[in-house]
Each structure stands twice: as C-alpha cells, then as structure tokens.
N, C-alpha and C positions, 0 to 999 in steps of 0.2 A: 622531593616528590617520591620518596622511596616508600614502598608499602611492605608491610609484614606479610607473613605467610597467610594469616587468617583475616587480613584486612580486605574490605570490599573494594572493588575497582570502580564501582558506580560513580563515586564522587570525582575520582580522577578522570574518568571519561568525560564528564560534563565540564571539568576545568579545562581540559585540552580541546574542547569543541570537536570531539571525535564521536563516531558512532560505533557501538558494539557490532560485532560481525553479523548477528541476527538482524539488527536494525538495517544494516547495509543491504542484506539479502532482501528484506521486505521492501526497502526503497527501490531496489533494482526490479523486483517483481512488479511493483506498481508502475514504474516507468515503462516496463514492457507492455503492460495492459493499456496504458494511456497512448503509447505510440502505435499500437496495433489494435485500435478499437474496431476495425472492420472484421476482425476474426471472431468477435464476441457478439452475442445477441442479448437483448434485454428481455425481461419478462413480457413486455407489451408486444414484442415480436412473436413470442411463442404462443400466447393466448390473447384473446380479445377482452378479457374481463378487466374492469376498471378497478384495480386494487391499489393499495398505497405502496406496494413494492413493485409497481410496474416499470419503474425506471432503473431498478438495480439489474446487474448482469445476471443472466440465467445460468445456473449451475447445471451442467449436463449430467445425466445419469452415468455414473462410473462405478462399476463393481470391483474393478481390479485396483489393488493398492498402487500399482505402477502409475496408473492414470491419476489417482487421487493425490499422489505426491508429485505430480508433474507441474510444470511451470504454468500452464494455462489454468488448470483447476485451482491451484494454490493462489494464483494471481486474482482469479475471480472472487474467491472466498475472502481474501484480504481486502480487496477493493470494496466489497460489499459491507465490510465492517469499519470503513473509514468514517470519521465524523462528517455530517452533512455539508459543512462548509467546504471541506477539502474535496468532497465528491463533486460538488458544484463546480469547483475550479477544474476538475479533471474533464468535465464536459466541454469547457471553453479553453481548449489548448492553445488558442491564439493570444491569450493575455500575456503580454510581455512587459516587464518593468526593468529598464536599464539593460536591455539585451538579454535578460534571463526570464524564464517562465515564472509566472507568479505561483504556479503549482509547485515547482521545485522549491521555491522559498518557503511556501507554507508547509510542505512535507518535511523539510529540514527542521523548521521550527517545531513542528509536532514531534519529531523523533528526538530532538534535543531535550524537550520537556518530559517525554515519556520514553525512556530507554527500554527496549525489549531485549530480554536475554534468552527468550525461547519463542518458538512459533506457537 
C-alpha cells in the first residue's frame, strides 16, 4: 500500500474506508446543523409564498467574509445542496437502525462514494 510521489490517494482512501479531511469537515458541519435545527429557519418561516424551495434552510444575508466562512452559514449552504433522500432523513432525526441514526449511515455511504477534496 505504498504510494509514489505523484500517485493519487483517492483509491487508497476508499480502500481503507476512510474519509478525506474535507469530507470529515463537511460531515461534522451537517451533524451540527441536524443536531441544532432550532437555530435555523426554513424559507417558509421567512415568507409565506408557496415555492418549491420552501423547505430548505434560509441563508441569512451576510456581507462579511467572516460570517460567510462561519459554521452556521457554511452548514446551511452544504445542507441545502444534499441529495433529496438524505435531506428527508435529516428532518426525521428519530430514525434509528441498530442503535445508530439512519442519517449517519446514509451520510457515510454518500461520502464513501463521493469523496470531496475541497469545499
């Protein structure tokens, strides 16, 4: 399992069932958003229009880069870009299989199939 200087580590990461650092960070952000749902508002809370994006989390207006790179803002943006199946699981946080959240299992499977090396 030795790699050369110019070899990609993507295949080795999937063989070892490990996540790259960026994928671990995204996973942690998503778990923060799911566990602290009461801190975030949906678009239907902000306005009364019946749009197709009424159930996604509302992104607050932030002009400062410090706020845009923060945990809450980044977590909302990443959560809104999840596939619909995983988003549905994040609404039902009480779903457990064998003592583990079904959401955690689905997120891990998603990150193992698609490794992210950048945000």
